[in-house]
DOLO-805630 format. One line per 8 residues: number of its first residue (from 1); for each residue x, y, z of N, C-alpha, C. Coordinates in Angstrom, 2 decimals, padded with zeros to 5 digits. Layout:
residues N
NUM	X Y Z X Y Z X Y Z  ...
END
This chain:
residues 346
1	108.38 113.63 076.38 109.58 114.04 077.10 109.68 115.56 077.10  109.48 116.19 078.25 109.63 117.64 078.33 110.92 117.99 079.06  111.01 117.66 080.36 112.21 117.89 081.15 112.66 119.34 081.10  111.72 120.27 080.80 112.07 121.68 080.69 112.70 122.04 079.36  112.63 121.13 078.40 113.23 121.37 077.08 112.29 122.20 076.22  112.84 123.18 075.52 112.08 124.02 074.60 112.45 123.66 073.17  111.46 123.66 072.29 111.71 123.42 070.87 111.41 124.71 070.11  112.42 125.22 069.43 112.29 126.45 068.66 112.37 126.13 067.17
9	111.39 126.62 066.40 111.43 126.47 064.95 112.08 127.70 064.34  113.16 127.49 063.61 113.86 128.59 062.97 113.62 128.53 061.46  113.10 129.59 060.91 112.88 129.66 059.47 114.15 130.13 058.78  115.19 129.37 059.02 116.49 129.61 058.39 116.90 128.33 057.68  117.51 128.47 056.54 117.95 127.27 055.83 119.22 126.72 056.47  119.36 125.43 056.39 120.54 124.74 056.92 120.93 123.66 055.94  122.18 123.70 055.49 122.66 122.73 054.50 123.68 121.80 055.14  123.47 120.51 054.98 124.39 119.52 055.54 125.62 119.37 054.64
17	126.65 118.76 055.18 127.85 118.48 054.38 127.52 117.58 053.20  126.51 116.74 053.37 126.12 115.83 052.28 125.35 116.55 051.18  125.01 117.83 051.40 124.43 118.64 050.34 122.93 118.86 050.40  122.26 118.34 051.45 120.82 118.55 051.55 120.54 119.86 052.29  119.59 120.64 051.78 119.22 121.90 052.41 117.83 121.81 053.01  117.74 122.05 054.31 116.46 122.16 055.02 116.05 123.63 054.99  114.84 123.95 054.54 114.41 125.35 054.52 114.16 125.91 055.92  113.85 125.03 056.86 113.67 125.44 058.25 113.97 124.23 059.13
25	114.25 124.50 060.41 114.60 123.41 061.32 113.98 123.63 062.68  113.77 122.52 063.39 113.39 122.57 064.80 114.63 122.30 065.63  114.85 123.12 066.64 116.01 122.96 067.51 115.53 122.86 068.95  115.85 121.75 069.61 115.47 121.56 071.01 116.64 122.00 071.89  116.32 122.69 072.99 117.38 123.21 073.85 116.86 123.39 075.27  117.79 123.49 076.19 117.47 123.83 077.57 118.57 124.73 078.10  118.19 125.72 078.92 119.18 126.65 079.47 118.96 126.85 080.96  120.01 127.35 081.59 120.00 127.65 083.01 120.74 128.98 083.19
33	120.25 129.84 084.06 120.89 131.12 084.27 120.40 132.18 083.29  121.08 133.32 083.29 120.65 134.48 082.50 121.79 134.98 081.62  121.46 135.27 080.39 122.44 135.83 079.46 122.74 137.26 079.86  124.02 137.62 079.97 124.37 138.96 080.40 124.22 139.97 079.26  124.41 141.26 079.59 124.21 142.32 078.60 125.18 142.20 077.43  126.37 141.69 077.73 127.38 141.53 076.68 127.14 140.28 075.85  126.24 139.42 076.32 125.87 138.18 075.63 127.08 137.25 075.42  127.91 137.19 076.46 129.13 136.40 076.33 129.46 135.55 077.56
41	128.49 135.36 078.46 128.75 134.54 079.66 128.23 133.11 079.48  128.39 132.59 078.27 127.77 131.32 077.89 128.70 130.13 078.18  128.11 129.07 078.72 128.75 127.77 078.83 127.94 126.82 077.94  128.57 126.21 076.96 127.88 125.34 076.02 128.20 123.89 076.33  127.16 123.10 076.64 127.31 121.67 076.91 126.93 120.90 075.66  127.78 119.98 075.26 127.53 119.15 074.08 127.24 117.72 074.53  126.11 117.15 074.11 125.68 115.86 074.63 126.19 114.68 073.80  126.09 113.50 074.37 126.59 112.28 073.76 125.52 111.62 072.88
49	125.84 110.46 072.35 125.03 109.76 071.34 123.54 109.67 071.68  123.20 109.11 072.83 121.78 108.93 073.17 121.30 110.01 074.13  122.04 111.11 074.22 121.69 112.19 075.14 120.63 113.13 074.59  120.30 114.12 075.41 119.29 115.12 075.06 119.67 116.43 075.73  118.84 117.45 075.55 119.19 118.80 076.01 119.10 118.99 077.51  118.45 118.09 078.24 118.32 118.23 079.69 119.59 117.75 080.37  120.66 118.52 080.23 121.97 118.13 080.75 121.99 118.00 082.27  121.08 118.68 082.95 121.04 118.56 084.41 120.62 117.17 084.86
57	120.13 116.36 083.93 119.76 114.98 084.26 120.96 114.06 084.15  121.74 114.16 083.08 122.86 113.23 082.88 124.22 113.80 083.26  124.32 115.12 083.45 125.53 115.76 083.98 125.22 116.40 085.33  124.36 115.76 086.10 123.84 116.36 087.33 124.94 116.79 088.29  126.00 116.00 088.38 127.07 116.32 089.33 127.82 117.59 089.02  127.75 118.06 087.78 128.42 119.31 087.43 127.58 120.52 087.81  126.30 120.30 088.12 125.41 121.38 088.56 125.37 121.48 090.08  125.90 120.49 090.78 125.85 120.48 092.24 126.69 121.61 092.83
65	126.49 121.87 094.12 127.29 122.87 094.81 128.77 122.52 094.68  129.55 123.48 094.27 130.97 123.22 094.05 131.27 122.76 092.65  130.23 122.55 091.84 130.42 122.13 090.46 130.84 123.28 089.57  131.26 122.95 088.38 131.74 123.96 087.44 130.62 124.86 086.95  129.38 124.36 086.97 128.25 125.10 086.41 127.55 125.93 087.48  127.45 127.23 087.23 126.87 128.16 088.19 125.86 129.08 087.50  124.57 128.73 087.56 123.54 129.54 086.89 123.45 130.98 087.41  124.04 131.26 088.56 124.01 132.62 089.09 124.96 133.53 088.30
73	125.98 132.94 087.68 126.96 133.73 086.94 126.97 133.42 085.45  126.58 132.21 085.10 126.72 131.76 083.73 125.35 131.54 083.06  125.35 131.67 081.76 124.20 131.25 080.97 124.58 129.90 080.37  124.03 128.84 080.94 124.40 127.48 080.57 123.40 126.97 079.55  123.91 126.43 078.47 123.05 126.04 077.35 123.43 124.66 076.83  122.42 123.83 076.62 122.64 122.54 075.96 121.64 122.44 074.81  122.15 122.17 073.61 121.33 122.12 072.40 121.32 120.70 071.86  120.13 120.18 071.60 119.99 118.85 071.04 120.51 118.82 069.60
81	121.15 117.73 069.22 121.77 117.64 067.91 120.74 117.35 066.82  121.07 117.68 065.56 120.20 117.26 064.45 120.32 115.75 064.29  119.29 115.13 063.76 119.29 113.68 063.62 118.82 112.96 064.85  118.52 113.71 065.91 118.08 113.12 067.17 116.58 112.82 067.14  116.12 112.15 068.18 114.68 111.89 068.33 114.15 112.62 069.56  114.90 113.64 070.03 114.53 114.36 071.23 114.18 115.81 070.95  113.56 116.07 069.82 113.00 117.39 069.58 113.59 118.15 068.41  114.89 117.99 068.17 115.48 118.64 067.00 115.11 117.88 065.73
89	115.22 118.55 064.61 114.90 117.92 063.33 115.70 116.63 063.16  114.98 115.54 062.91 115.62 114.23 062.81 114.74 113.25 062.06  115.08 111.99 062.06 114.34 110.99 061.27 112.91 110.76 061.73  112.58 111.15 062.97 111.19 111.02 063.42 110.37 112.27 063.10  111.04 113.31 062.58 110.33 114.52 062.17 109.61 114.27 060.84  108.68 115.15 060.52 107.91 115.02 059.29 108.68 115.63 058.12  108.83 114.82 057.09 109.41 115.30 055.84 108.32 116.08 055.10  108.49 117.39 054.90 107.43 118.18 054.26 107.10 117.73 052.84
97	108.03 117.04 052.20 107.79 116.59 050.83 106.86 115.38 050.77  106.83 114.60 051.84 106.02 113.37 051.83 104.89 113.40 052.84  105.00 114.28 053.85 103.99 114.32 054.91 104.14 113.16 055.90  105.23 112.41 055.76 105.49 111.29 056.66 106.83 111.49 057.35  107.10 110.68 058.37 108.39 110.77 059.06 109.53 110.51 058.08  110.64 111.21 058.27 111.79 111.05 057.40 112.29 109.61 057.38  112.42 109.02 058.55 113.01 107.70 058.73 114.36 107.60 057.98  114.57 106.55 057.19 115.87 106.34 056.56 116.16 107.34 055.43
105	115.19 108.16 055.05 115.44 109.20 054.05 116.16 110.41 054.65  116.29 110.44 055.98 116.96 111.58 056.59 118.40 111.62 056.10  118.87 112.81 055.68 120.21 112.88 055.08 121.32 112.57 056.08  122.41 112.09 055.56 123.60 111.82 056.35 124.12 113.11 056.97  124.56 113.02 058.22 125.15 114.20 058.86 126.52 113.85 059.43  127.33 114.87 059.65 128.66 114.72 060.23 128.73 115.54 061.51  129.80 115.35 062.26 129.97 116.13 063.49 129.98 117.62 063.18  130.58 117.99 062.08 130.62 119.42 061.72 129.22 119.96 061.42
113	128.32 119.09 060.95 126.93 119.51 060.75 126.27 119.85 062.08  126.63 119.13 063.13 126.08 119.43 064.45 126.45 120.85 064.85  127.68 121.24 064.55 128.14 122.59 064.87 127.35 123.63 064.09  127.25 123.47 062.78 126.56 124.49 061.98 125.07 124.55 062.33  124.50 123.42 062.69 123.10 123.39 063.12 122.92 124.18 064.41  123.76 123.93 065.39 123.63 124.63 066.67 123.99 126.10 066.56  124.85 126.44 065.61 125.18 127.85 065.38 123.96 128.66 064.96  122.99 128.00 064.32 121.76 128.70 063.92 121.09 129.33 065.13
121	121.01 128.57 066.23 120.37 129.09 067.44 121.25 130.14 068.10  122.55 129.89 068.16 123.47 130.86 068.75 123.42 132.19 068.00  123.35 132.12 066.69 123.27 133.34 065.87 121.92 134.04 066.07  120.86 133.25 066.17 119.52 133.80 066.37 119.47 134.63 067.65  120.17 134.18 068.67 120.20 134.86 069.96 121.32 135.90 070.06  122.08 136.07 068.99 123.20 137.01 068.97 124.19 136.72 070.11  124.51 135.45 070.27 125.53 135.07 071.24 126.88 135.57 070.73  127.62 136.29 071.57 128.86 136.91 071.13 130.11 136.27 071.71
129	129.94 135.49 072.75 131.09 134.83 073.35 130.67 133.61 074.14  131.45 132.54 074.04 131.19 131.31 074.78 132.43 131.01 075.61  132.31 131.14 076.91 133.45 130.97 077.79 134.05 129.57 077.68  133.17 128.58 077.61 133.62 127.19 077.62 132.62 126.32 076.86  133.13 125.50 075.96 132.32 124.45 075.32 132.90 123.12 075.74  132.04 122.21 076.21 132.59 120.94 076.66 131.59 119.81 076.50  132.13 118.60 076.50 131.29 117.41 076.41 132.16 116.18 076.34  131.50 115.02 076.42 132.22 113.76 076.37 131.71 112.86 075.27
137	132.58 111.99 074.76 132.24 111.06 073.70 131.79 111.86 072.47  130.60 111.64 071.92 130.17 112.45 070.78 130.15 113.93 071.15  129.84 114.25 072.39 129.86 115.64 072.84 131.27 116.22 072.83  132.27 115.38 073.11 133.65 115.84 073.03 134.07 116.13 071.61  133.61 115.30 070.68 133.88 115.53 069.27 133.28 116.86 068.84  132.05 117.10 069.27 131.35 118.34 068.91 132.06 119.56 069.50  132.44 119.48 070.77 133.12 120.60 071.42 134.45 120.92 070.74  135.17 119.88 070.31 136.45 120.10 069.62 136.22 120.78 068.28
145	135.23 120.31 067.53 134.93 120.96 066.24 134.43 122.39 066.46  133.67 122.61 067.51 133.21 123.97 067.81 134.40 124.90 068.04  135.39 124.41 068.79 136.56 125.23 069.07 137.31 125.59 067.80  137.32 124.67 066.83 137.99 124.91 065.55 137.17 125.83 064.66  135.85 125.65 064.65 134.99 126.30 063.66 134.41 127.64 064.10  134.36 127.91 065.40 133.62 129.09 065.89 134.53 129.97 066.75  134.78 131.19 066.30 135.66 132.11 067.01 135.09 132.54 068.36  133.80 132.34 068.56 133.20 132.74 069.84 133.62 131.83 070.99
153	134.09 130.63 070.68 134.51 129.70 071.70 135.86 130.16 072.26  135.89 130.48 073.54 137.11 130.96 074.18 137.96 129.82 074.75  137.33 128.71 075.10 138.05 127.55 075.62 137.17 126.33 075.44  137.78 125.16 075.54 137.03 123.91 075.37 137.57 122.85 076.31  136.69 121.94 076.70 137.08 120.78 077.49 136.58 119.54 076.76  137.49 118.67 076.42 137.21 117.51 075.58 137.38 116.25 076.42  136.29 115.52 076.64 136.34 114.32 077.46 136.35 113.07 076.57  137.26 112.17 076.84 137.29 110.77 076.38 137.11 110.59 074.88
161	137.75 111.44 074.09 137.82 111.22 072.64 139.20 111.65 072.16  139.47 111.37 070.89 140.73 111.78 070.30 140.53 112.66 069.09  141.55 112.74 068.26 141.54 113.64 067.11 140.66 113.13 065.98  140.38 111.81 065.98 139.55 111.20 064.93 138.98 109.90 065.47  137.88 109.45 064.86 137.28 108.17 065.25 138.14 107.06 064.66  138.74 106.26 065.52 139.67 105.23 065.10 138.94 104.03 064.48  139.64 103.23 063.67 139.02 102.03 063.09 138.39 101.11 064.14  139.03 101.01 065.30 138.48 100.20 066.40 137.07 100.66 066.76
169	136.90 101.96 066.94 135.61 102.52 067.34 134.60 102.44 066.20  135.05 102.68 064.97 134.15 102.56 063.82 133.65 101.13 063.71  134.54 100.17 063.90 134.15 098.77 063.83 133.13 098.39 064.87  133.29 098.90 066.08 132.33 098.64 067.15 130.96 099.21 066.77  130.96 100.42 066.23 129.71 101.05 065.81 129.04 100.26 064.68  129.84 099.79 063.74 129.27 099.02 062.63 128.66 097.72 063.13  129.30 097.06 064.09 128.72 095.83 064.65 127.36 096.11 065.27  127.24 097.25 065.92 125.95 097.63 066.51 124.91 097.90 065.42
177	125.33 098.56 064.37 124.40 098.84 063.27 123.95 097.55 062.59  124.87 096.61 062.45 124.51 095.34 061.84 123.44 094.62 062.66  123.49 094.76 063.98 122.45 094.15 064.82 121.09 094.76 064.52  121.05 096.06 064.30 119.79 096.73 063.96 119.32 096.29 062.58  120.24 096.26 061.61 119.88 095.86 060.25 119.33 094.43 060.20  119.81 093.58 061.11 119.41 092.17 061.11 118.01 091.94 061.68  117.46 092.94 062.35 116.13 092.80 062.92 115.10 092.69 061.79  114.20 091.74 061.89 113.20 091.52 060.83 112.27 092.71 060.66
185	112.19 093.56 061.67 111.33 094.74 061.58 112.05 095.97 061.01  113.33 095.85 060.70 114.11 097.00 060.23 113.56 097.56 058.92  113.31 096.71 057.95 112.70 097.09 056.68 113.41 098.27 056.02  114.75 098.16 056.00 115.61 099.16 055.36 115.40 100.56 055.95  114.98 100.61 057.19 114.82 101.90 057.86 113.45 102.52 057.71  112.55 101.85 057.00 111.19 102.37 056.83 110.21 101.44 057.57  110.46 101.29 058.84 109.70 100.36 059.67 108.41 100.99 060.19  107.50 100.14 060.56 106.26 100.57 061.21 106.63 101.19 062.55
193	106.27 102.45 062.76 106.64 103.12 064.00 106.02 102.46 065.23  104.97 101.69 065.01 104.36 100.94 066.11 105.01 099.57 066.28  105.86 099.20 065.35 106.55 097.91 065.41 108.00 098.10 064.97  108.79 098.86 065.76 110.16 099.18 065.39 111.10 097.98 065.58  112.32 098.07 065.08 113.30 096.99 065.24 113.89 096.99 066.66  113.05 096.71 067.62 113.44 096.83 069.03 114.51 095.81 069.43  114.40 094.59 068.90 115.38 093.57 069.26 116.78 093.97 068.77  116.83 094.48 067.56 118.11 094.91 067.01 118.70 096.07 067.77
201	117.86 097.05 068.12 118.34 098.21 068.88 118.79 097.78 070.27  118.07 096.86 070.89 118.45 096.36 072.21 119.80 095.65 072.14  120.02 094.87 071.09 121.30 094.18 070.93 122.43 095.18 070.73  122.17 096.23 069.94 123.18 097.26 069.73 123.55 097.93 071.05  122.55 098.19 071.86 122.80 098.83 073.15 123.59 097.91 074.08  123.28 096.64 074.05 124.01 095.68 074.88 125.49 095.65 074.49  125.77 095.65 073.18 127.16 095.71 072.72 127.84 096.98 073.24  127.13 098.09 073.12 127.70 099.37 073.53 128.00 099.38 075.03
209	127.09 098.83 075.82 127.27 098.84 077.28 128.53 098.08 077.68  128.89 097.05 076.92 130.13 096.32 077.23 131.34 097.20 076.96  131.32 097.97 075.88 132.46 098.84 075.56 132.53 100.05 076.47  131.41 100.42 077.12 131.39 101.59 077.98 132.03 101.33 079.35  132.14 100.05 079.74 132.69 099.73 081.06 133.97 098.91 080.90  134.38 098.20 081.94 135.62 097.43 081.93 135.38 096.03 082.48  136.25 095.08 082.14 136.13 093.75 082.74 136.15 093.78 084.26  137.03 094.62 084.83 137.11 094.72 086.29 135.80 095.20 086.88
217	135.20 096.19 086.26 133.93 096.72 086.75 132.83 095.68 086.67  132.81 094.90 085.59 131.81 093.84 085.46 132.04 092.73 086.49  133.31 092.43 086.78 133.61 091.44 087.82 133.06 091.90 089.17  133.32 093.18 089.48 132.89 093.72 090.77 131.37 093.84 090.86  130.75 094.19 089.75 129.31 094.45 089.76 128.48 093.17 089.73  128.97 092.16 088.98 128.14 090.97 088.75 128.76 089.66 089.22  130.11 089.57 089.19 130.79 088.30 089.43 130.14 087.25 088.51  129.90 086.06 089.01 129.20 085.03 088.22 127.84 084.72 088.85
225	127.26 085.74 089.44 125.99 085.54 090.15 124.85 085.23 089.17  123.94 084.39 089.63 122.74 084.04 088.87 121.57 084.86 089.38  120.78 085.42 088.46 119.60 086.16 088.88 118.62 085.19 089.54  118.16 085.49 090.75 117.35 084.53 091.51 116.00 084.19 090.88  115.46 085.09 090.06 114.15 084.84 089.46 114.25 084.43 087.99  115.18 085.02 087.28 115.25 084.78 085.83 116.12 083.57 085.47  116.92 083.09 086.43 117.76 081.93 086.21 118.76 082.14 085.07  119.22 083.35 084.93 120.30 083.66 084.00 121.34 084.45 084.78
233	122.52 084.62 084.21 123.55 085.38 084.88 123.08 086.82 085.09  123.53 087.40 086.21 123.16 088.78 086.51 123.60 089.73 085.39  124.77 089.47 084.81 125.23 090.34 083.74 124.31 090.25 082.52  123.77 089.08 082.25 122.81 088.93 081.15 121.55 089.73 081.43  121.07 089.63 082.66 119.88 090.37 083.05 120.10 091.88 082.91  121.28 092.31 083.32 121.63 093.74 083.24 121.61 094.22 081.79  122.27 093.47 080.90 122.33 093.88 079.50 120.96 093.81 078.83  120.16 092.81 079.20 118.79 092.73 078.68 117.99 093.97 079.10
241	118.17 094.35 080.37 117.45 095.52 080.90 117.88 096.80 080.19  119.20 096.98 080.02 119.70 098.19 079.38 119.22 098.28 077.93  119.18 097.15 077.24 118.68 097.15 075.87 117.22 097.52 075.80  116.41 096.90 076.66 114.98 097.18 076.68 114.71 098.64 077.04  115.48 099.15 077.99 115.31 100.53 078.45 115.54 101.53 077.31  116.57 101.26 076.48 116.83 102.18 075.38 115.73 102.13 074.34  115.19 100.94 074.06 114.14 100.83 073.04 112.90 101.62 073.42  112.72 101.88 074.69 111.54 102.62 075.16 111.70 104.13 075.01
249	112.93 104.57 074.73 113.15 106.03 074.66 113.90 106.49 073.41  114.33 105.57 072.56 115.19 105.97 071.46 114.72 105.37 070.14  115.16 105.98 069.05 114.75 105.57 067.71 115.92 104.90 066.99  115.64 103.81 066.29 116.70 103.05 065.62 117.37 103.85 064.51  116.61 104.57 063.71 117.22 105.40 062.66 118.13 106.46 063.26  117.71 107.02 064.37 118.56 108.01 065.06 119.88 107.37 065.46  119.82 106.14 065.97 121.04 105.45 066.39 121.97 105.26 065.19  121.41 104.88 064.05 122.22 104.70 062.85 122.84 106.02 062.41
257	122.03 107.06 062.33 122.49 108.36 061.83 123.57 108.96 062.72  123.35 108.94 064.03 124.31 109.58 064.93 125.57 108.76 065.12  125.45 107.43 065.08 126.67 106.62 065.17 127.54 106.83 063.93  126.91 107.00 062.77 127.67 107.30 061.56 128.26 108.71 061.61  127.55 109.64 062.23 128.11 110.98 062.41 129.39 110.91 063.24  129.38 110.06 064.26 130.59 109.89 065.07 131.73 109.31 064.25  131.41 108.41 063.31 132.45 107.85 062.45 133.09 108.93 061.58  132.36 110.02 061.31 132.89 111.10 060.48 133.92 111.95 061.21
265	134.04 111.75 062.53 134.92 112.61 063.32 136.37 112.45 062.89  136.92 113.52 062.34 138.31 113.56 061.89 138.62 115.03 061.64  139.30 115.67 062.59 139.49 117.12 062.47 140.40 117.50 061.31  141.14 116.53 060.76 142.02 116.83 059.63 141.30 116.75 058.29  140.13 116.15 058.26 139.44 115.89 057.00 139.23 117.17 056.19  139.86 117.23 055.01 139.70 118.37 054.12 140.39 119.64 054.57  141.21 119.54 055.66 141.81 120.76 056.21 143.34 120.76 056.17  143.93 119.60 056.03 145.38 119.49 056.13 145.73 118.45 057.17
273	146.96 118.46 057.64 147.41 117.46 058.60 146.85 117.77 059.99  146.86 116.75 060.86 146.45 116.97 062.24 147.34 118.02 062.90  148.63 117.97 062.59 149.58 118.93 063.18 149.21 120.36 062.79  148.82 120.55 061.53 148.46 121.89 061.06 147.16 122.37 061.68  146.14 121.51 061.65 144.82 121.91 062.12 144.82 122.19 063.62  145.33 121.26 064.39 145.30 121.40 065.85 146.39 122.36 066.32  147.48 122.44 065.60 148.55 123.37 065.98 148.14 124.82 065.83  147.15 125.09 065.00 146.66 126.46 064.81 145.56 126.85 065.79
281	145.17 125.92 066.67 144.09 126.21 067.61 144.66 126.93 068.84  144.63 128.24 068.79 145.24 129.04 069.85 144.23 129.37 070.95  143.66 128.32 071.51 142.71 128.46 072.61 143.08 127.45 073.68  142.83 127.76 074.94 143.08 126.76 075.97 142.09 125.60 075.86  142.62 124.38 075.92 141.80 123.18 075.81 142.19 122.20 076.91  141.20 121.78 077.66 141.40 120.73 078.66 141.03 119.40 078.01  141.96 118.45 078.02 141.71 117.13 077.47 141.68 116.15 078.64  140.57 115.44 078.78 140.38 114.51 079.89 140.25 113.09 079.37
289	141.02 112.20 079.96 140.92 110.79 079.63 140.94 109.95 080.89  140.39 108.77 080.79 140.39 107.83 081.92 141.23 106.61 081.53  142.13 106.24 082.38 143.09 105.17 082.05 142.40 103.84 081.77  141.19 103.67 082.25 140.49 102.39 082.05 139.60 102.37 080.81  139.55 103.47 080.06 138.68 103.57 078.89 139.20 102.67 077.77  138.40 101.69 077.36 138.80 100.80 076.28 138.19 101.19 074.94  137.15 102.01 074.96 136.53 102.46 073.71 137.39 103.53 073.05  137.79 104.54 073.82 138.70 105.58 073.35 139.88 105.61 074.32
297	140.88 104.75 074.09 141.98 104.58 075.04 142.71 105.88 075.37  143.32 105.91 076.54 143.99 107.11 077.04 145.06 107.61 076.08  145.64 106.71 075.28 146.64 107.13 074.30 146.08 108.14 073.31  144.78 108.05 073.04 144.17 109.00 072.11 144.11 110.39 072.71  143.84 110.49 074.00 143.82 111.80 074.65 145.23 112.37 074.79  146.19 111.51 075.07 147.58 111.97 075.14 148.02 112.54 073.80  147.68 111.85 072.73 148.04 112.30 071.39 147.37 113.63 071.07  146.07 113.74 071.37 145.34 114.98 071.11 145.96 116.15 071.86
305	146.25 115.96 073.14 146.82 117.03 073.94 148.18 117.45 073.42  148.97 116.48 072.95 150.31 116.79 072.42 150.24 117.62 071.15  149.15 117.49 070.40 148.99 118.23 069.15 148.46 119.64 069.36  147.90 119.92 070.53 147.31 121.23 070.83 148.32 122.11 071.55  148.54 123.32 071.07 149.58 124.18 071.68 149.25 124.70 073.07  147.97 124.73 073.42 147.58 125.27 074.72 146.69 124.28 075.47  147.13 123.04 075.51 146.33 121.98 076.14 146.79 121.68 077.54  145.83 121.30 078.37 146.09 120.71 079.67 145.52 119.29 079.61
313	146.33 118.32 079.98 145.91 116.93 079.94 145.67 116.42 081.35  144.48 115.84 081.56 144.14 115.23 082.85 143.92 113.74 082.62  144.82 112.92 083.14 144.69 111.47 083.06 144.13 110.98 084.40  142.88 110.54 084.39 142.19 110.21 085.64 142.01 108.71 085.78  141.90 108.29 087.02 141.70 106.87 087.33 140.24 106.62 087.69  139.72 105.51 087.22 138.35 105.11 087.51 138.17 103.66 087.09  137.35 102.90 087.80 137.07 101.54 087.36 135.98 101.47 086.29  135.40 102.62 085.94 134.20 102.62 085.10 134.45 102.73 083.60
321	135.70 102.82 083.16 135.97 102.88 081.73 135.42 104.13 081.08  134.91 103.98 079.86 134.42 105.12 079.08 133.30 105.86 079.81  132.46 105.14 080.49 131.33 105.76 081.20 131.74 106.65 082.35  133.01 106.66 082.69 133.47 107.45 083.83 133.15 108.93 083.68  133.07 109.42 082.43 132.79 110.85 082.26 131.36 111.20 082.67  130.51 110.20 082.87 129.14 110.43 083.35 128.98 110.02 084.81  130.10 109.66 085.45 130.04 109.15 086.82 130.99 109.89 087.75  132.21 110.12 087.30 133.26 110.66 088.18 133.20 112.19 088.27
329	132.08 112.69 088.80 131.87 114.13 088.81 132.83 114.87 089.74  133.22 114.26 090.83 134.15 114.93 091.75 135.48 115.21 091.05  135.99 114.21 090.34 137.24 114.41 089.60 137.08 115.41 088.47  135.97 115.31 087.74 135.74 116.23 086.62 135.60 117.66 087.10  134.85 117.86 088.17 134.69 119.22 088.70 136.02 119.80 089.14  136.84 118.99 089.75 138.16 119.47 090.19 138.97 119.95 089.00  139.04 119.13 087.96 139.82 119.50 086.78 139.21 120.70 086.04  137.90 120.71 085.90 137.23 121.80 085.20 137.37 123.12 085.94
337	137.25 123.09 087.25 137.38 124.32 088.03 138.78 124.90 087.94  139.78 124.04 088.03 141.16 124.51 087.90 141.36 125.14 086.52  140.92 124.44 085.50 141.07 124.92 084.12 140.30 126.21 083.88  139.03 126.20 084.25 138.15 127.34 083.97 138.62 128.60 084.68  138.95 128.48 085.95 139.32 129.66 086.73 140.75 130.14 086.45  141.48 129.37 085.64 142.84 129.80 085.30 142.84 130.85 084.19  141.72 131.01 083.47 141.72 131.98 082.38 140.47 132.86 082.34  139.42 132.51 083.06 138.21 133.35 083.07 138.35 134.39 084.17
345	138.26 135.65 083.78 138.37 136.72 084.78 137.11 136.81 085.62  137.29 136.94 086.92 136.14 137.06 087.84 136.13 138.44 088.48
END
């Protein structure tokens, strides 16, 4: 997988919240546009759970004409998270102590670790200002923590998440992990790389795909139609396909590590109350939610926006549920352009 992604090895130490120190790390990234002389025309895109640094592939509509992203004026950057299998240091990387892939020995990470990891590259490049950090789902969690942790962030846009990962969402993630653990090839996370727990990962993905959409969308997309060749319901065929597709591009340990990182999302953890932490965030923040989202219900975005002193809340309509942030580009561009141009001087 290249997709124009660059992998940079930084000989800088990085310590996780869990206490493990890496003496050096690999960071995968992709950029568009040119960094200006002041090194402050940066737009930082934060990707979701199974995403990668090639944001022009999965956020394509934001790069289109009229989109919020303009490489002629902005230096647009997307950095792959730690724990991933798409180039950054993760469980498929080689553990220098053993000479083998980390696999389940890879240390636990939190959303805040994603921030400190990505800051290594930003610091290496002497980035001095980030006009906007944004993302959805896990990317929204990361962008929110970035806004709290990094003074260079001038504004943030948070899609389809709230102030913390709710028990509902943690439970859904755990059910997916249990599917992976139940696979006979799991072997406590030290599986044969040529014989991974594909069935378990496919089942986890199928569960996730149900939470990403809505009953109405499934009714419209599949009804009760039978697949003409497979003699199963079309929805079954769809979920089988989505599961198989993920197993061809993703790693089971990565799924475990990053889903647990999402469970760590809680901006109040170790800092004080939500009111104190978010009330002190004196930056403009756009909070976007979709009324049909059942994974992170719109009430979570309303609550988050109410806790932020300089928030704009956009409650959008879509039949696509949680996945709408990867589909409804016209609506997102409209909201982002209004928000962005309201405070960025041109």
